[in-house]
Each structure stands twice: as C-alpha cells, then as structure tokens.
C-alpha positions as a Markdown table, in Angstrom:
| # | Residue | x | y | z |
|---|---|---|---|---|
| 1 | Met | 42.1 | 33.8 | -36.3 |
| 2 | Thr | 45.2 | 31.5 | -36.1 |
| 3 | Gly | 48.0 | 32.8 | -33.8 |
| 4 | Leu | 51.7 | 32.8 | -34.9 |
| 5 | Val | 54.8 | 33.9 | -32.8 |
| 6 | Ile | 57.9 | 35.3 | -34.4 |
| 7 | Ala | 61.0 | 35.2 | -32.2 |
| 8 | Asp | 64.1 | 37.1 | -33.6 |
| 9 | Asp | 66.5 | 39.6 | -32.1 |
| 10 | Glu | 66.5 | 41.7 | -35.3 |
| 11 | Glu | 63.6 | 44.1 | -35.4 |
| 12 | Gly | 63.7 | 44.4 | -39.2 |
| 13 | Val | 63.3 | 40.7 | -39.6 |
| 14 | Arg | 60.4 | 40.6 | -37.1 |
| 15 | Arg | 58.5 | 43.4 | -38.9 |
| 16 | Ser | 59.2 | 41.9 | -42.4 |
| 17 | Leu | 57.9 | 38.5 | -41.4 |
| 18 | Lys | 54.9 | 40.1 | -39.7 |
| 19 | Arg | 53.8 | 42.0 | -42.8 |
| 20 | Val | 53.9 | 38.9 | -45.0 |
| 21 | Leu | 52.2 | 36.5 | -42.6 |
| 22 | Glu | 49.4 | 38.9 | -41.5 |
| 23 | Lys | 48.3 | 38.8 | -45.2 |
| 24 | Glu | 48.0 | 35.0 | -44.8 |
| 25 | Gly | 45.4 | 35.5 | -42.0 |
| 26 | Tyr | 47.6 | 35.0 | -39.0 |
| 27 | Ala | 47.4 | 37.0 | -35.8 |
| 28 | Val | 51.1 | 37.7 | -35.4 |
| 29 | Phe | 52.9 | 38.1 | -32.0 |
| 30 | Leu | 56.5 | 39.5 | -32.0 |
| 31 | Ala | 59.2 | 38.5 | -29.5 |
| 32 | Glu | 62.7 | 40.0 | -29.4 |
| 33 | Asn | 64.1 | 36.9 | -27.6 |
| 34 | Gly | 63.3 | 33.4 | -26.6 |
| 35 | Glu | 62.1 | 34.3 | -23.1 |
| 36 | Arg | 59.5 | 36.7 | -24.5 |
| 37 | Ala | 58.4 | 34.1 | -27.0 |
| 38 | Ile | 57.8 | 31.5 | -24.3 |
| 39 | Asp | 55.8 | 34.1 | -22.3 |
| 40 | Ile | 53.6 | 34.8 | -25.2 |
| 41 | Val | 53.0 | 31.0 | -25.8 |
| 42 | Arg | 52.2 | 30.5 | -22.2 |
| 43 | Asp | 49.7 | 33.4 | -22.1 |
| 44 | His | 48.0 | 32.3 | -25.4 |
| 45 | Thr | 48.6 | 28.6 | -25.4 |
| 46 | Arg | 45.5 | 27.5 | -27.1 |
| 47 | Ala | 45.5 | 30.4 | -29.6 |
| 48 | Ile | 49.1 | 29.9 | -31.0 |
| 49 | Asp | 49.3 | 27.4 | -33.8 |
| 50 | Val | 52.8 | 28.3 | -35.2 |
| 51 | Ile | 56.1 | 29.6 | -33.8 |
| 52 | Ile | 59.0 | 30.7 | -35.9 |
| 53 | Ser | 62.3 | 31.3 | -34.0 |
| 54 | Asp | 65.7 | 32.4 | -35.1 |
| 55 | Leu | 68.4 | 30.0 | -34.1 |
| 56 | Arg | 71.0 | 32.5 | -32.8 |
| 57 | Met | 69.6 | 34.9 | -30.2 |
| 58 | Pro | 70.9 | 36.3 | -26.9 |
| 59 | Gly | 69.9 | 34.2 | -23.9 |
| 60 | Lys | 67.6 | 31.3 | -24.8 |
| 61 | Asp | 68.6 | 30.2 | -28.3 |
| 62 | Gly | 66.1 | 29.1 | -31.0 |
| 63 | Leu | 66.3 | 25.4 | -30.4 |
| 64 | Gln | 65.7 | 25.8 | -26.7 |
| 65 | Thr | 62.8 | 28.2 | -27.4 |
| 66 | Leu | 61.1 | 25.8 | -29.8 |
| 67 | Ile | 61.6 | 22.8 | -27.4 |
| 68 | Glu | 60.1 | 24.7 | -24.5 |
| 69 | Ala | 57.2 | 25.9 | -26.7 |
| 70 | Gly | 56.5 | 22.4 | -27.8 |
| 71 | Arg | 56.3 | 21.3 | -24.1 |
| 72 | Leu | 53.6 | 24.0 | -23.6 |
| 73 | Asn | 51.7 | 23.1 | -26.7 |
| 74 | Pro | 52.7 | 19.9 | -28.5 |
| 75 | Asp | 50.2 | 20.7 | -31.3 |
| 76 | Met | 52.1 | 23.8 | -32.3 |
| 77 | Thr | 54.0 | 23.9 | -35.6 |
| 78 | Arg | 57.7 | 24.8 | -34.8 |
| 79 | Ile | 59.9 | 26.3 | -37.5 |
| 80 | Met | 63.6 | 27.1 | -37.2 |
| 81 | Leu | 64.8 | 30.3 | -38.9 |
| 82 | Thr | 68.6 | 30.5 | -39.5 |
| 83 | Gly | 71.4 | 31.4 | -41.8 |
| 84 | Tyr | 73.9 | 29.3 | -39.9 |
| 85 | Ala | 72.4 | 25.8 | -40.3 |
| 86 | Thr | 74.7 | 22.9 | -39.7 |
| 87 | Met | 74.2 | 19.2 | -40.0 |
| 88 | Glu | 74.5 | 18.9 | -36.2 |
| 89 | Thr | 71.9 | 21.6 | -35.6 |
| 90 | Ala | 69.5 | 19.9 | -38.1 |
| 91 | Ile | 69.9 | 16.5 | -36.4 |
| 92 | Asp | 69.3 | 18.1 | -32.9 |
| 93 | Ala | 66.2 | 19.8 | -34.2 |
| 94 | Leu | 64.8 | 16.7 | -35.9 |
| 95 | Asn | 65.4 | 14.7 | -32.7 |
| 96 | Glu | 63.4 | 17.2 | -30.8 |
| 97 | Gly | 60.5 | 17.1 | -33.3 |
| 98 | Ile | 61.1 | 20.5 | -34.9 |
| 99 | Asp | 58.8 | 20.6 | -37.9 |
| 100 | Gly | 61.0 | 22.5 | -40.4 |
| 101 | Phe | 63.7 | 25.0 | -41.4 |
| 102 | Leu | 63.7 | 28.4 | -43.1 |
| 103 | Met | 67.1 | 29.4 | -44.5 |
| 104 | Lys | 68.1 | 33.1 | -44.7 |
| 105 | Pro | 67.8 | 34.8 | -47.1 |
| 106 | Phe | 64.3 | 33.8 | -48.4 |
| 107 | Ser | 61.6 | 35.3 | -50.5 |
| 108 | Asn | 58.1 | 36.2 | -49.3 |
| 109 | Ser | 56.6 | 33.5 | -51.5 |
| 110 | Glu | 59.0 | 30.9 | -50.1 |
| 111 | Leu | 58.1 | 32.0 | -46.5 |
| 112 | Arg | 54.4 | 31.6 | -47.2 |
| 113 | Val | 54.8 | 28.3 | -48.9 |
| 114 | Lys | 57.1 | 26.8 | -46.2 |
| 115 | Val | 54.9 | 27.9 | -43.3 |
| 116 | Arg | 51.9 | 26.4 | -45.0 |
| 117 | Glu | 53.7 | 23.2 | -45.9 |
| 118 | Tyr | 55.1 | 22.5 | -42.5 |
| 119 | Thr | 51.8 | 23.2 | -40.8 |
| 120 | Val | 50.0 | 20.8 | -43.2 |
| 121 | Lys | 52.6 | 18.1 | -42.5 |
| 122 | Lys | 52.2 | 18.7 | -38.8 |
| 123 | Arg | 48.5 | 18.2 | -39.0 |
| 124 | Leu | 48.8 | 15.1 | -41.3 |
| 125 | Arg | 51.1 | 13.5 | -38.7 |
| 126 | Gln | 48.3 | 13.7 | -36.2 |
| 127 | Phe | 46.1 | 11.5 | -38.3 |
| 128 | Val | 48.2 | 8.5 | -37.5 |
| 129 | Ser | 49.9 | 7.2 | -34.4 |
| 130 | Glu | 53.5 | 8.2 | -33.6 |
| 131 | Gln | 54.6 | 4.6 | -34.1 |
| 132 | Val | 52.9 | 4.2 | -37.5 |
| 133 | Tyr | 54.4 | 7.5 | -38.6 |
| 134 | Ala | 57.9 | 6.5 | -37.5 |
| 135 | Lys | 57.5 | 3.1 | -39.3 |
| 136 | Met | 56.3 | 4.9 | -42.5 |
| 137 | Gln | 59.5 | 6.9 | -42.7 |
| 138 | Lys | 61.5 | 3.7 | -42.7 |
| 139 | Gly | 59.5 | 2.0 | -45.5 |
| 140 | Leu | 56.1 | 0.5 | -46.3 |
| 141 | Glu | 56.9 | -3.2 | -46.4 |
| 142 | Trp | 55.7 | -3.7 | -42.8 |
| 143 | Met | 52.3 | -2.3 | -43.7 |
| 144 | Lys | 51.3 | -5.4 | -45.7 |
| 145 | Ile | 48.4 | -7.4 | -44.2 |
| 146 | Arg | 49.6 | -10.1 | -41.7 |
| 147 | Arg | 48.3 | -12.2 | -38.9 |
| 148 | Cys | 49.9 | -11.7 | -35.5 |
| 149 | Glu | 49.3 | -11.8 | -31.7 |
| 150 | Ala | 48.3 | -8.6 | -30.0 |
| 151 | Thr | 46.3 | -7.1 | -27.2 |
| 152 | Val | 43.5 | -4.6 | -27.8 |
| 153 | Leu | 42.2 | -2.0 | -25.3 |
| 154 | Phe | 39.0 | 0.1 | -25.5 |
| 155 | Cys | 38.3 | 3.0 | -23.1 |
| 156 | Asp | 35.1 | 5.0 | -22.9 |
| 157 | Ile | 33.5 | 7.7 | -20.7 |
| 158 | Arg | 30.6 | 6.6 | -18.6 |
| 159 | Gly | 27.5 | 8.7 | -19.0 |
| 160 | Phe | 29.0 | 10.8 | -21.8 |
| 161 | Ser | 25.6 | 11.5 | -23.6 |
| 162 | Arg | 24.2 | 12.9 | -20.4 |
| 163 | Met | 27.4 | 15.0 | -19.8 |
| 164 | Ser | 27.3 | 16.4 | -23.4 |
| 165 | Glu | 23.8 | 17.7 | -22.8 |
| 166 | Gln | 24.8 | 19.6 | -19.7 |
| 167 | Leu | 28.1 | 21.1 | -21.0 |
| 168 | Thr | 28.6 | 24.2 | -23.1 |
| 169 | Gln | 30.5 | 23.9 | -26.4 |
| 170 | Asp | 33.7 | 25.1 | -24.8 |
| 171 | Glu | 33.3 | 22.8 | -21.8 |
| 172 | Leu | 32.7 | 19.8 | -24.0 |
| 173 | Ser | 35.8 | 20.7 | -26.1 |
| 174 | Thr | 37.9 | 21.0 | -23.0 |
| 175 | Leu | 36.6 | 17.8 | -21.6 |
| 176 | Leu | 37.5 | 15.7 | -24.7 |
| 177 | Asn | 40.6 | 17.4 | -25.9 |
| 178 | Val | 42.4 | 18.6 | -22.7 |
| 179 | Asp | 41.1 | 16.5 | -19.8 |
| 180 | Tyr | 40.5 | 13.1 | -21.6 |
| 181 | Phe | 42.1 | 12.4 | -25.0 |
| 182 | Thr | 45.4 | 14.2 | -24.3 |
| 183 | Pro | 46.4 | 12.6 | -21.0 |
| 184 | Leu | 45.1 | 9.1 | -21.8 |
| 185 | Asp | 46.6 | 9.2 | -25.3 |
| 186 | Asn | 49.9 | 10.2 | -23.8 |
| 187 | Ile | 49.8 | 7.3 | -21.3 |
| 188 | Ile | 49.1 | 4.8 | -24.1 |
| 189 | Cys | 52.0 | 6.1 | -26.2 |
| 190 | Asp | 54.4 | 6.3 | -23.3 |
| 191 | Ser | 53.4 | 2.7 | -22.5 |
| 192 | Gly | 54.4 | 1.5 | -26.0 |
| 193 | Gly | 50.9 | 1.1 | -27.2 |
| 194 | Met | 49.7 | 2.0 | -30.7 |
| 195 | Leu | 47.0 | 4.6 | -30.5 |
| 196 | Asp | 44.6 | 3.2 | -33.2 |
| 197 | Lys | 41.7 | 5.6 | -33.2 |
| 198 | His | 39.1 | 7.7 | -31.4 |
| 199 | Ile | 35.5 | 6.6 | -32.0 |
| 200 | Gly | 33.3 | 9.3 | -30.4 |
| 201 | Asp | 34.5 | 9.4 | -26.8 |
| 202 | Ser | 36.0 | 5.9 | -27.1 |
| 203 | Ile | 39.7 | 5.3 | -27.4 |
| 204 | Met | 41.1 | 2.2 | -29.2 |
| 205 | Ala | 44.7 | 1.1 | -28.6 |
| 206 | Val | 46.8 | -1.9 | -29.7 |
| 207 | Phe | 49.8 | -3.4 | -27.8 |
| 208 | Gly | 52.5 | -5.8 | -29.2 |
| 209 | Leu | 51.9 | -4.8 | -32.8 |
| 210 | Leu | 54.7 | -2.3 | -33.7 |
| 211 | Leu | 57.1 | -2.5 | -30.8 |
| 212 | Ser | 58.9 | -5.5 | -29.4 |
| 213 | Asp | 57.1 | -6.5 | -26.2 |
| 214 | Gly | 57.4 | -9.9 | -24.5 |
| 215 | Asn | 54.1 | -9.6 | -22.7 |
| 216 | Pro | 51.8 | -7.1 | -24.5 |
| 217 | Ala | 48.8 | -8.2 | -22.3 |
| 218 | Ala | 50.6 | -7.2 | -19.1 |
| 219 | Thr | 51.7 | -3.9 | -20.7 |
| 220 | Ala | 48.1 | -3.1 | -21.7 |
| 221 | Val | 46.8 | -3.9 | -18.2 |
| 222 | Thr | 49.5 | -1.7 | -16.6 |
| 223 | Cys | 48.6 | 1.0 | -19.0 |
| 224 | Ala | 44.9 | 0.7 | -18.2 |
| 225 | Arg | 45.6 | 1.0 | -14.5 |
| 226 | Lys | 47.5 | 4.2 | -15.1 |
| 227 | Met | 44.7 | 5.5 | -17.2 |
| 228 | Met | 42.2 | 4.7 | -14.5 |
| 229 | Glu | 44.3 | 6.3 | -11.8 |
| 230 | Arg | 44.7 | 9.5 | -14.0 |
| 231 | Met | 41.0 | 9.8 | -14.4 |
| 232 | Ala | 40.4 | 9.2 | -10.7 |
| 233 | Glu | 42.2 | 12.4 | -9.9 |
| 234 | Asp | 38.9 | 14.2 | -9.2 |
| 235 | Arg | 38.9 | 15.8 | -12.6 |
| 236 | Arg | 35.7 | 17.8 | -13.0 |
| 237 | Val | 34.8 | 19.8 | -16.1 |
| 238 | Lys | 32.3 | 22.4 | -14.8 |
| 239 | Thr | 33.3 | 25.4 | -12.8 |
| 240 | Asp | 30.8 | 24.4 | -10.1 |
| 241 | Gly | 32.7 | 21.2 | -9.5 |
| 242 | Ser | 30.1 | 18.9 | -10.9 |
| 243 | Leu | 30.4 | 16.2 | -13.6 |
| 244 | Pro | 33.5 | 14.1 | -12.7 |
| 245 | Ile | 35.1 | 12.1 | -15.6 |
| 246 | Arg | 34.6 | 8.4 | -15.1 |
| 247 | Ile | 35.7 | 5.7 | -17.5 |
| 248 | Gly | 35.4 | 1.9 | -18.2 |
| 249 | Ile | 38.0 | -0.2 | -19.9 |
| 250 | Gly | 37.9 | -3.5 | -21.8 |
| 251 | Ile | 41.0 | -5.6 | -22.8 |
| 252 | Ser | 41.3 | -8.7 | -25.0 |
| 253 | Ser | 44.2 | -10.7 | -26.4 |
| 254 | Gly | 44.6 | -13.0 | -29.3 |
| 255 | Glu | 45.3 | -13.2 | -33.0 |
| 256 | Val | 44.4 | -10.2 | -35.2 |
| 257 | Leu | 44.7 | -9.3 | -38.8 |
| 258 | Ala | 46.9 | -6.2 | -39.0 |
| 259 | Gly | 47.6 | -4.0 | -42.0 |
| 260 | Leu | 46.6 | -1.1 | -44.1 |
| 261 | Phe | 42.8 | -1.1 | -44.8 |
| 262 | Gly | 40.5 | 1.2 | -46.7 |
| 263 | Ser | 39.7 | 2.5 | -50.1 |
| 264 | Thr | 41.8 | 4.5 | -52.6 |
| 265 | Arg | 40.4 | 7.7 | -51.0 |
| 266 | Lys | 41.1 | 6.8 | -47.3 |
| 267 | Lys | 43.2 | 4.1 | -45.6 |
| 268 | Glu | 44.3 | 3.5 | -42.1 |
| 269 | Tyr | 46.7 | 1.1 | -40.4 |
| 270 | Thr | 44.5 | -0.9 | -38.0 |
| 271 | Val | 43.6 | -4.4 | -36.8 |
| 272 | Phe | 40.6 | -6.7 | -37.2 |
| 273 | Gly | 39.6 | -9.9 | -35.4 |
| 274 | Ser | 38.0 | -11.4 | -32.4 |
| 275 | Pro | 40.1 | -9.5 | -29.8 |
| 276 | Val | 38.8 | -6.2 | -31.2 |
| 277 | Asn | 35.2 | -7.2 | -30.9 |
| 278 | Ile | 35.7 | -8.8 | -27.4 |
| 279 | Ala | 37.6 | -5.7 | -26.1 |
| 280 | Ala | 34.8 | -3.4 | -27.3 |
| 281 | Arg | 32.1 | -5.6 | -25.7 |
| 282 | Leu | 34.0 | -5.8 | -22.4 |
| 283 | Glu | 34.4 | -2.0 | -22.4 |
| 284 | Ser | 30.7 | -1.6 | -22.9 |
| 285 | Ala | 30.0 | -4.0 | -20.0 |
| 286 | Ala | 32.5 | -2.3 | -17.6 |
| 287 | Lys | 31.1 | -0.2 | -14.9 |
| 288 | Ser | 32.6 | 3.2 | -13.9 |
| 289 | Gly | 36.1 | 2.6 | -12.6 |
| 290 | Glu | 36.3 | -1.1 | -13.9 |
| 291 | Ile | 38.9 | -2.8 | -16.1 |
| 292 | Leu | 37.5 | -6.0 | -17.6 |
| 293 | Val | 39.7 | -8.5 | -19.4 |
| 294 | Cys | 39.1 | -11.8 | -21.2 |
| 295 | Glu | 40.4 | -15.2 | -20.2 |
| 296 | Ala | 43.3 | -15.0 | -22.6 |
| 297 | Thr | 44.5 | -11.7 | -21.2 |
| 298 | Arg | 44.1 | -13.1 | -17.6 |
| 299 | Arg | 46.3 | -16.1 | -18.4 |
| 300 | Ala | 48.9 | -13.9 | -20.1 |
| 301 | Ile | 49.3 | -11.5 | -17.1 |
| 302 | Gly | 49.7 | -14.4 | -14.6 |
| 303 | Asn | 50.3 | -13.1 | -11.1 |
| 304 | Leu | 51.6 | -9.7 | -12.2 |
| 305 | Val | 48.4 | -8.0 | -11.1 |
| 306 | Thr | 45.4 | -9.1 | -9.0 |
| 307 | Ala | 42.3 | -10.1 | -10.8 |
| 308 | Arg | 39.0 | -11.8 | -9.8 |
| 309 | Lys | 36.5 | -13.6 | -11.9 |
| 310 | Arg | 33.4 | -11.6 | -12.5 |
| 311 | Glu | 30.2 | -13.6 | -11.9 |
| 312 | Ser | 28.0 | -12.0 | -14.6 |
| 313 | Pro | 26.5 | -13.1 | -18.0 |
| 314 | Thr | 28.7 | -13.0 | -21.1 |
| 315 | Pro | 28.3 | -9.5 | -22.7 |
| 316 | Arg | 26.0 | -9.3 | -25.7 |
| 317 | Gly | 27.8 | -9.6 | -29.0 |
| 318 | Ile | 30.2 | -12.3 | -27.8 |
| 319 | Gln | 29.5 | -15.8 | -29.1 |
| 320 | Gly | 29.5 | -18.6 | -26.5 |
| 321 | Pro | 30.2 | -18.4 | -22.8 |
| 322 | Met | 33.4 | -16.6 | -21.7 |
| 323 | Asp | 35.0 | -16.1 | -18.3 |
| 324 | Ile | 35.5 | -12.4 | -17.6 |
| 325 | Phe | 37.9 | -11.0 | -15.0 |
| 326 | Glu | 38.1 | -7.6 | -13.3 |
| 327 | Ile | 41.5 | -6.1 | -12.7 |
| 328 | Leu | 41.6 | -5.0 | -9.1 |
| 329 | Leu | 43.0 | -1.4 | -8.5 |
| 330 | Pro | 44.8 | -0.3 | -5.4 |
| 331 | Gly | 42.5 | 0.5 | -2.4 |
| 332 | Pro | 39.6 | -1.4 | -0.7 |
| 333 | His | 37.5 | -3.9 | -2.6 |
C-alpha cells in the first residue's frame, strides 16, 4: 500500500483529508506539525510516496517541511496545502521542486484529482533526464535532430549476473536502486552530464550535449573518477559483508546524431553514432575498477589527468585498430 503523510496543525483538516485519501488506497499518516511529519518520513522513507503539508504551521512551516522531506526521499511527491498562496511563495516552492499546490477551500473530488495528477507528473518527469525536462519546458525547437560533438560514458557492474543469482529480491532491488543507480546518477547530473538511460545494470550518460561545456571529455573523465571512487567505498549488499559492488567504465568522444527518436507510441531524446558504440565496447572491455577511453578522449583531456596506453587488442565490435587508454586513479599502480 502507498504511504501518504498529511501535515496540518488543524485536526479537522487532517481527519477530513485522511477519510478521502484512504478511499484512494493510501496508507495515511497524520502529523500536527512539520517536525512530526519529518519524523514519519524518516521512519518510513521507502514507504512514503506522497506528502501534503499546510504552508502555515507553528515551528517548521510547510515549505521547510517539504524541502526537508525531499532531501530524505527525492522520489516523493510533495504538495503544498494553503489558503494564503502568494506569487513569492509559489516561486520559492517551484524553485525547490515542489510538485503542486492545493488551494483551500477545495472539494473532495478536486483533492483526489490533484493528488493523482501531481503524482503522475512526478513519475513522468523521472522518465527523462533533469536537463531534458528543463529544456522541454522552454520549448521543443532544440529537440530537432542535429549533429554535434559530445562525449559518451557507459558504466556497468562487473559480475552482475552472478550477483543477481545470489541475492534475494529485496537485496537486488536495494543494490540497483539505492546503492548503484541513485549515487551514480546523482554524480552524473551534478557533473553536468545528461543521464541518457539505464540498460539492465548499465548506465549511459552524455556530456556536452545540453549544457555549455568547453571540454566535455574532461568533464566526463572527472565524473567517471568520482563514480569509481564512490563505488570503491567498500559498498557491500549482503548482510554478511560479501558481494562488493565493482564497476567498469568506457568513454568515447566525437560526432553524434542527437535528437528525439522513436515511434508515435514512444520517443526518447538520445544520441546515435560511433562514440556510442565505442564507449559501450570500451566499457565491456574494462576490468573491475578500470576507466577506458578512446584516443579522441585522451587527446581532449590533455594533461588534466594521467592516462596510460593499454597494450591489448581492439575490443570486438570496433572496426579497425584503435589506441585505448586507461585513466589512472589515485593510489599505487
């Protein structure tokens, strides 16, 4: 059952909302103030999908409550409940990523529709990268197919098939969603990369496509090193301390075809071209803890990081000979 928190200092409002939303199938938690609401979210982080908070409450106000709840669980739908909305408040809320408003007074049918609408919108936003979603809000002209220079990064867990056979359903879910996708996706987005897609346990990211970046290859390599360091923090997914998460990364730079691709039923903003294929092949060839880059990427990063030529055959799937370089990480080599 989906969890929902209602934070309001008026008991009558809390009870009224609870009666309506329980009929929608929610497990409703009640909080008389922001502090109590945050305690509930902290205690049931993975069970709470929606939080509705009144704007004006004693102590922690509604905006502070929703911001803090979002830090605990970014996937949560956050809705502001208020009868005192102002333009300034709305702007502050939108800047903080609040998903919607409910204006007092409202009918029961409006409450049900709005909660459902904001939750669906929240989920739809998660089907595209943050940068793509932000661009879509400004217009669709940029989505036309075009050729441009970019750097593509692929990351994959080493030995994932073996791990998946040894893990329970809950352990596998935690491994992928909490210990792997979430921290690495955050590093990519914080580095200015476009999170393109997840393919099984593989992550694809593109740099230099949507944000202005003088050296996307260097940004991608720096991002890859942060990803590798994050996964090297002895993260183990079984309670007995076994099964550490180990990854390999491949990076390639060059001209790509970028745009909106797909059918009338499903489209996605992505890239095609040689760098995509090469990055994927380099990732497959990378050993645990290795970052492999193509010659074009090596030239682009110059002396910003240390790299050494890897004396090994060209990975399968790449036409013709190609020099491959390993990015050296801090520590002995």
